[in-house]
Biotite code that builds the C-alpha atoms (Angstrom):
import biotite.structure as struc

atoms = struc.array([
    struc.Atom([106.215, 95.915, 112.461], chain_id="A", res_id=1, res_name="MET", atom_name="CA", element="C"),
    struc.Atom([102.457, 96.450, 112.695], chain_id="A", res_id=2, res_name="LYS", atom_name="CA", element="C"),
    struc.Atom([100.236, 97.823, 109.960], chain_id="A", res_id=3, res_name="PHE", atom_name="CA", element="C"),
    struc.Atom([96.959, 99.329, 111.157], chain_id="A", res_id=4, res_name="ASN", atom_name="CA", element="C"),
    struc.Atom([95.293, 99.007, 107.758], chain_id="A", res_id=5, res_name="SER", atom_name="CA", element="C"),
    struc.Atom([95.681, 97.133, 104.509], chain_id="A", res_id=6, res_name="ALA", atom_name="CA", element="C"),
    struc.Atom([96.491, 100.485, 102.907], chain_id="A", res_id=7, res_name="GLN", atom_name="CA", element="C"),
    struc.Atom([99.366, 101.024, 105.362], chain_id="A", res_id=8, res_name="ALA", atom_name="CA", element="C"),
    struc.Atom([100.706, 97.566, 104.503], chain_id="A", res_id=9, res_name="ALA", atom_name="CA", element="C"),
    struc.Atom([100.400, 98.331, 100.790], chain_id="A", res_id=10, res_name="GLU", atom_name="CA", element="C"),
    struc.Atom([102.220, 101.638, 101.173], chain_id="A", res_id=11, res_name="THR", atom_name="CA", element="C"),
    struc.Atom([105.041, 99.811, 102.994], chain_id="A", res_id=12, res_name="ALA", atom_name="CA", element="C"),
    struc.Atom([105.071, 97.092, 100.305], chain_id="A", res_id=13, res_name="PHE", atom_name="CA", element="C"),
    struc.Atom([105.593, 99.558, 97.449], chain_id="A", res_id=14, res_name="TYR", atom_name="CA", element="C"),
    struc.Atom([108.084, 101.592, 99.470], chain_id="A", res_id=15, res_name="ASP", atom_name="CA", element="C"),
    struc.Atom([110.173, 98.450, 100.084], chain_id="A", res_id=16, res_name="ALA", atom_name="CA", element="C"),
    struc.Atom([109.769, 97.451, 96.414], chain_id="A", res_id=17, res_name="PHE", atom_name="CA", element="C"),
    struc.Atom([110.916, 100.845, 95.164], chain_id="A", res_id=18, res_name="GLN", atom_name="CA", element="C"),
    struc.Atom([113.915, 100.913, 97.547], chain_id="A", res_id=19, res_name="ARG", atom_name="CA", element="C"),
    struc.Atom([114.792, 97.244, 96.838], chain_id="A", res_id=20, res_name="ALA", atom_name="CA", element="C"),
    struc.Atom([114.752, 96.673, 100.606], chain_id="A", res_id=21, res_name="ASP", atom_name="CA", element="C"),
    struc.Atom([114.376, 92.934, 101.193], chain_id="A", res_id=22, res_name="LEU", atom_name="CA", element="C"),
    struc.Atom([114.247, 93.198, 104.976], chain_id="A", res_id=23, res_name="GLU", atom_name="CA", element="C"),
    struc.Atom([111.450, 95.770, 104.868], chain_id="A", res_id=24, res_name="ALA", atom_name="CA", element="C"),
    struc.Atom([109.654, 93.762, 102.166], chain_id="A", res_id=25, res_name="MET", atom_name="CA", element="C"),
    struc.Atom([109.608, 90.589, 104.246], chain_id="A", res_id=26, res_name="MET", atom_name="CA", element="C"),
    struc.Atom([108.232, 92.384, 107.331], chain_id="A", res_id=27, res_name="LEU", atom_name="CA", element="C"),
    struc.Atom([104.999, 92.844, 105.377], chain_id="A", res_id=28, res_name="ILE", atom_name="CA", element="C"),
    struc.Atom([104.548, 89.206, 104.320], chain_id="A", res_id=29, res_name="TRP", atom_name="CA", element="C"),
    struc.Atom([102.482, 86.744, 106.352], chain_id="A", res_id=30, res_name="HIS", atom_name="CA", element="C"),
    struc.Atom([104.576, 84.150, 108.175], chain_id="A", res_id=31, res_name="GLN", atom_name="CA", element="C"),
    struc.Atom([102.693, 81.102, 106.849], chain_id="A", res_id=32, res_name="HIS", atom_name="CA", element="C"),
    struc.Atom([100.547, 82.130, 103.896], chain_id="A", res_id=33, res_name="GLU", atom_name="CA", element="C"),
    struc.Atom([102.543, 83.607, 101.038], chain_id="A", res_id=34, res_name="ALA", atom_name="CA", element="C"),
    struc.Atom([101.864, 83.374, 97.305], chain_id="A", res_id=35, res_name="LEU", atom_name="CA", element="C"),
    struc.Atom([103.550, 85.469, 94.647], chain_id="A", res_id=36, res_name="CYS", atom_name="CA", element="C"),
    struc.Atom([103.429, 85.546, 90.867], chain_id="A", res_id=37, res_name="ILE", atom_name="CA", element="C"),
    struc.Atom([105.784, 87.972, 89.162], chain_id="A", res_id=38, res_name="HIS", atom_name="CA", element="C"),
    struc.Atom([105.101, 89.002, 85.545], chain_id="A", res_id=39, res_name="PRO", atom_name="CA", element="C"),
    struc.Atom([105.598, 86.029, 83.204], chain_id="A", res_id=40, res_name="PHE", atom_name="CA", element="C"),
    struc.Atom([106.644, 83.948, 86.234], chain_id="A", res_id=41, res_name="GLY", atom_name="CA", element="C"),
    struc.Atom([105.568, 80.776, 87.924], chain_id="A", res_id=42, res_name="GLN", atom_name="CA", element="C"),
    struc.Atom([103.474, 80.618, 91.081], chain_id="A", res_id=43, res_name="ARG", atom_name="CA", element="C"),
    struc.Atom([105.782, 80.906, 94.099], chain_id="A", res_id=44, res_name="ILE", atom_name="CA", element="C"),
    struc.Atom([104.483, 79.419, 97.328], chain_id="A", res_id=45, res_name="GLU", atom_name="CA", element="C"),
    struc.Atom([105.802, 79.786, 100.848], chain_id="A", res_id=46, res_name="GLY", atom_name="CA", element="C"),
    struc.Atom([107.476, 82.664, 102.614], chain_id="A", res_id=47, res_name="ARG", atom_name="CA", element="C"),
    struc.Atom([111.034, 81.428, 102.046], chain_id="A", res_id=48, res_name="ASP", atom_name="CA", element="C"),
    struc.Atom([110.474, 80.982, 98.307], chain_id="A", res_id=49, res_name="ALA", atom_name="CA", element="C"),
    struc.Atom([108.798, 84.399, 98.077], chain_id="A", res_id=50, res_name="VAL", atom_name="CA", element="C"),
    struc.Atom([111.773, 85.917, 99.900], chain_id="A", res_id=51, res_name="CYS", atom_name="CA", element="C"),
    struc.Atom([114.206, 84.298, 97.436], chain_id="A", res_id=52, res_name="ARG", atom_name="CA", element="C"),
    struc.Atom([112.199, 85.673, 94.500], chain_id="A", res_id=53, res_name="SER", atom_name="CA", element="C"),
    struc.Atom([112.386, 89.239, 95.833], chain_id="A", res_id=54, res_name="TRP", atom_name="CA", element="C"),
    struc.Atom([116.090, 88.798, 96.606], chain_id="A", res_id=55, res_name="ARG", atom_name="CA", element="C"),
    struc.Atom([116.637, 87.834, 92.953], chain_id="A", res_id=56, res_name="ASP", atom_name="CA", element="C"),
    struc.Atom([114.743, 90.918, 91.781], chain_id="A", res_id=57, res_name="ILE", atom_name="CA", element="C"),
    struc.Atom([116.517, 93.268, 94.175], chain_id="A", res_id=58, res_name="PHE", atom_name="CA", element="C"),
    struc.Atom([120.032, 92.065, 93.287], chain_id="A", res_id=59, res_name="CYS", atom_name="CA", element="C"),
    struc.Atom([119.953, 94.089, 90.050], chain_id="A", res_id=60, res_name="HIS", atom_name="CA", element="C"),
    struc.Atom([121.368, 97.569, 90.410], chain_id="A", res_id=61, res_name="GLU", atom_name="CA", element="C"),
    struc.Atom([118.556, 99.632, 88.974], chain_id="A", res_id=62, res_name="ILE", atom_name="CA", element="C"),
    struc.Atom([116.528, 102.515, 90.303], chain_id="A", res_id=63, res_name="GLU", atom_name="CA", element="C"),
    struc.Atom([112.762, 102.117, 90.339], chain_id="A", res_id=64, res_name="LEU", atom_name="CA", element="C"),
    struc.Atom([110.064, 104.724, 90.561], chain_id="A", res_id=65, res_name="CYS", atom_name="CA", element="C"),
    struc.Atom([106.639, 103.164, 91.149], chain_id="A", res_id=66, res_name="ILE", atom_name="CA", element="C"),
    struc.Atom([103.320, 104.963, 91.131], chain_id="A", res_id=67, res_name="THR", atom_name="CA", element="C"),
    struc.Atom([99.915, 103.346, 91.390], chain_id="A", res_id=68, res_name="LEU", atom_name="CA", element="C"),
    struc.Atom([96.811, 104.159, 89.384], chain_id="A", res_id=69, res_name="SER", atom_name="CA", element="C"),
    struc.Atom([93.376, 102.655, 88.722], chain_id="A", res_id=70, res_name="HIS", atom_name="CA", element="C"),
    struc.Atom([93.268, 101.520, 92.364], chain_id="A", res_id=71, res_name="VAL", atom_name="CA", element="C"),
    struc.Atom([90.303, 99.416, 93.482], chain_id="A", res_id=72, res_name="ARG", atom_name="CA", element="C"),
    struc.Atom([90.020, 98.135, 97.056], chain_id="A", res_id=73, res_name="CYS", atom_name="CA", element="C"),
    struc.Atom([87.678, 95.497, 98.415], chain_id="A", res_id=74, res_name="LEU", atom_name="CA", element="C"),
    struc.Atom([87.656, 94.796, 102.147], chain_id="A", res_id=75, res_name="GLU", atom_name="CA", element="C"),
    struc.Atom([85.595, 92.565, 104.383], chain_id="A", res_id=76, res_name="SER", atom_name="CA", element="C"),
    struc.Atom([86.047, 90.667, 107.632], chain_id="A", res_id=77, res_name="ASP", atom_name="CA", element="C"),
    struc.Atom([89.827, 90.741, 107.914], chain_id="A", res_id=78, res_name="GLY", atom_name="CA", element="C"),
    struc.Atom([90.580, 90.302, 104.220], chain_id="A", res_id=79, res_name="LEU", atom_name="CA", element="C"),
    struc.Atom([91.410, 93.079, 101.750], chain_id="A", res_id=80, res_name="ALA", atom_name="CA", element="C"),
    struc.Atom([92.057, 92.801, 98.030], chain_id="A", res_id=81, res_name="VAL", atom_name="CA", element="C"),
    struc.Atom([93.666, 95.683, 96.151], chain_id="A", res_id=82, res_name="HIS", atom_name="CA", element="C"),
    struc.Atom([93.716, 95.780, 92.359], chain_id="A", res_id=83, res_name="LEU", atom_name="CA", element="C"),
    struc.Atom([96.177, 98.318, 90.989], chain_id="A", res_id=84, res_name="VAL", atom_name="CA", element="C"),
    struc.Atom([98.111, 99.376, 87.950], chain_id="A", res_id=85, res_name="TYR", atom_name="CA", element="C"),
    struc.Atom([101.814, 99.580, 88.835], chain_id="A", res_id=86, res_name="GLU", atom_name="CA", element="C"),
    struc.Atom([103.384, 102.298, 86.693], chain_id="A", res_id=87, res_name="ASN", atom_name="CA", element="C"),
    struc.Atom([107.080, 101.480, 86.857], chain_id="A", res_id=88, res_name="ILE", atom_name="CA", element="C"),
    struc.Atom([109.918, 103.634, 85.607], chain_id="A", res_id=89, res_name="ALA", atom_name="CA", element="C"),
    struc.Atom([113.270, 101.851, 85.529], chain_id="A", res_id=90, res_name="VAL", atom_name="CA", element="C"),
    struc.Atom([116.333, 104.079, 85.556], chain_id="A", res_id=91, res_name="VAL", atom_name="CA", element="C"),
    struc.Atom([119.623, 102.562, 84.436], chain_id="A", res_id=92, res_name="GLN", atom_name="CA", element="C"),
    struc.Atom([122.931, 104.195, 83.547], chain_id="A", res_id=93, res_name="VAL", atom_name="CA", element="C"),
    struc.Atom([121.871, 105.903, 80.301], chain_id="A", res_id=94, res_name="ASP", atom_name="CA", element="C"),
    struc.Atom([118.389, 104.545, 79.898], chain_id="A", res_id=95, res_name="ASP", atom_name="CA", element="C"),
    struc.Atom([114.861, 105.100, 81.169], chain_id="A", res_id=96, res_name="LEU", atom_name="CA", element="C"),
    struc.Atom([112.169, 102.561, 80.445], chain_id="A", res_id=97, res_name="SER", atom_name="CA", element="C"),
    struc.Atom([108.589, 102.516, 81.580], chain_id="A", res_id=98, res_name="GLN", atom_name="CA", element="C"),
    struc.Atom([106.063, 99.762, 81.905], chain_id="A", res_id=99, res_name="SER", atom_name="CA", element="C"),
    struc.Atom([102.689, 99.194, 83.450], chain_id="A", res_id=100, res_name="THR", atom_name="CA", element="C"),
    struc.Atom([101.779, 96.040, 85.312], chain_id="A", res_id=101, res_name="VAL", atom_name="CA", element="C"),
    struc.Atom([98.409, 94.888, 86.626], chain_id="A", res_id=102, res_name="LEU", atom_name="CA", element="C"),
    struc.Atom([98.706, 93.698, 90.213], chain_id="A", res_id=103, res_name="ALA", atom_name="CA", element="C"),
    struc.Atom([96.402, 92.078, 92.712], chain_id="A", res_id=104, res_name="THR", atom_name="CA", element="C"),
    struc.Atom([97.490, 92.267, 96.332], chain_id="A", res_id=105, res_name="ASN", atom_name="CA", element="C"),
    struc.Atom([95.624, 90.449, 99.093], chain_id="A", res_id=106, res_name="ALA", atom_name="CA", element="C"),
    struc.Atom([96.047, 91.322, 102.749], chain_id="A", res_id=107, res_name="TYR", atom_name="CA", element="C"),
    struc.Atom([94.888, 89.448, 105.836], chain_id="A", res_id=108, res_name="ARG", atom_name="CA", element="C"),
    struc.Atom([94.337, 90.889, 109.292], chain_id="A", res_id=109, res_name="LEU", atom_name="CA", element="C"),
    struc.Atom([96.416, 88.786, 111.679], chain_id="A", res_id=110, res_name="VAL", atom_name="CA", element="C"),
    struc.Atom([95.813, 89.649, 115.322], chain_id="A", res_id=111, res_name="GLU", atom_name="CA", element="C"),
    struc.Atom([96.178, 93.438, 115.098], chain_id="A", res_id=112, res_name="ASP", atom_name="CA", element="C"),
    struc.Atom([98.279, 93.858, 111.954], chain_id="A", res_id=113, res_name="SER", atom_name="CA", element="C"),
    struc.Atom([97.576, 93.616, 108.234], chain_id="A", res_id=114, res_name="TRP", atom_name="CA", element="C"),
    struc.Atom([99.962, 91.379, 106.260], chain_id="A", res_id=115, res_name="GLN", atom_name="CA", element="C"),
    struc.Atom([100.244, 90.589, 102.580], chain_id="A", res_id=116, res_name="ILE", atom_name="CA", element="C"),
    struc.Atom([99.401, 87.017, 101.586], chain_id="A", res_id=117, res_name="VAL", atom_name="CA", element="C"),
    struc.Atom([99.322, 87.407, 97.786], chain_id="A", res_id=118, res_name="LEU", atom_name="CA", element="C"),
    struc.Atom([101.004, 89.538, 95.142], chain_id="A", res_id=119, res_name="HIS", atom_name="CA", element="C"),
    struc.Atom([100.094, 88.629, 91.564], chain_id="A", res_id=120, res_name="HIS", atom_name="CA", element="C"),
    struc.Atom([101.434, 90.816, 88.770], chain_id="A", res_id=121, res_name="ALA", atom_name="CA", element="C"),
    struc.Atom([101.028, 90.548, 85.013], chain_id="A", res_id=122, res_name="SER", atom_name="CA", element="C"),
    struc.Atom([101.522, 92.798, 81.997], chain_id="A", res_id=123, res_name="PRO", atom_name="CA", element="C"),
    struc.Atom([98.712, 95.129, 80.996], chain_id="A", res_id=124, res_name="VAL", atom_name="CA", element="C"),
    struc.Atom([97.141, 94.098, 77.688], chain_id="A", res_id=125, res_name="PRO", atom_name="CA", element="C"),
    struc.Atom([97.875, 96.632, 74.916], chain_id="A", res_id=126, res_name="PRO", atom_name="CA", element="C"),
    struc.Atom([95.441, 99.559, 75.062], chain_id="A", res_id=127, res_name="GLY", atom_name="CA", element="C"),
    struc.Atom([93.715, 98.436, 78.265], chain_id="A", res_id=128, res_name="ALA", atom_name="CA", element="C"),
    struc.Atom([95.066, 101.243, 80.451], chain_id="A", res_id=129, res_name="GLN", atom_name="CA", element="C"),
    struc.Atom([94.313, 103.986, 77.930], chain_id="A", res_id=130, res_name="ASP", atom_name="CA", element="C"),
    struc.Atom([90.710, 102.912, 77.514], chain_id="A", res_id=131, res_name="SER", atom_name="CA", element="C"),
    struc.Atom([89.895, 103.217, 81.221], chain_id="A", res_id=132, res_name="GLY", atom_name="CA", element="C"),
    struc.Atom([88.071, 99.919, 80.889], chain_id="A", res_id=133, res_name="VAL", atom_name="CA", element="C"),
    struc.Atom([89.508, 96.575, 81.844], chain_id="A", res_id=134, res_name="GLY", atom_name="CA", element="C"),
    struc.Atom([89.829, 93.757, 79.365], chain_id="A", res_id=135, res_name="PRO", atom_name="CA", element="C"),
    struc.Atom([86.519, 92.261, 78.253], chain_id="A", res_id=136, res_name="GLY", atom_name="CA", element="C"),
    struc.Atom([87.700, 88.709, 78.602], chain_id="A", res_id=137, res_name="ARG", atom_name="CA", element="C"),
    struc.Atom([86.194, 86.644, 81.386], chain_id="A", res_id=138, res_name="ILE", atom_name="CA", element="C"),
    struc.Atom([87.723, 83.369, 82.474], chain_id="A", res_id=139, res_name="HIS", atom_name="CA", element="C"),
])
């Protein structure tokens, strides 16, 4: 599958994520460069390891509704970096929980298609989303 823009690849990424569709998810990932950090998780390197991590996430029978906010996109010379807030609603049998995750997604233009090379997600610090200003900490 070809993605004409980094935004098209990102839309496909979150669609696959929300539908827990591993096959669709892995069509977006770069064949050789793949790094993923899930919230509170270790750095996962390599396409096969990234695939296993998504398979583990998708094996749970839950319904997800994901919307993005606070989107910032940087793009230059075949590389795009998207910084987003993932607003995730998790629907289980008699329960609805919501959380917000900060995510950085990096996309690389390979031949004529954009592919994801990095997904790094971490919890939003308390109060950071409400303030409209990111955390003041620099590292």
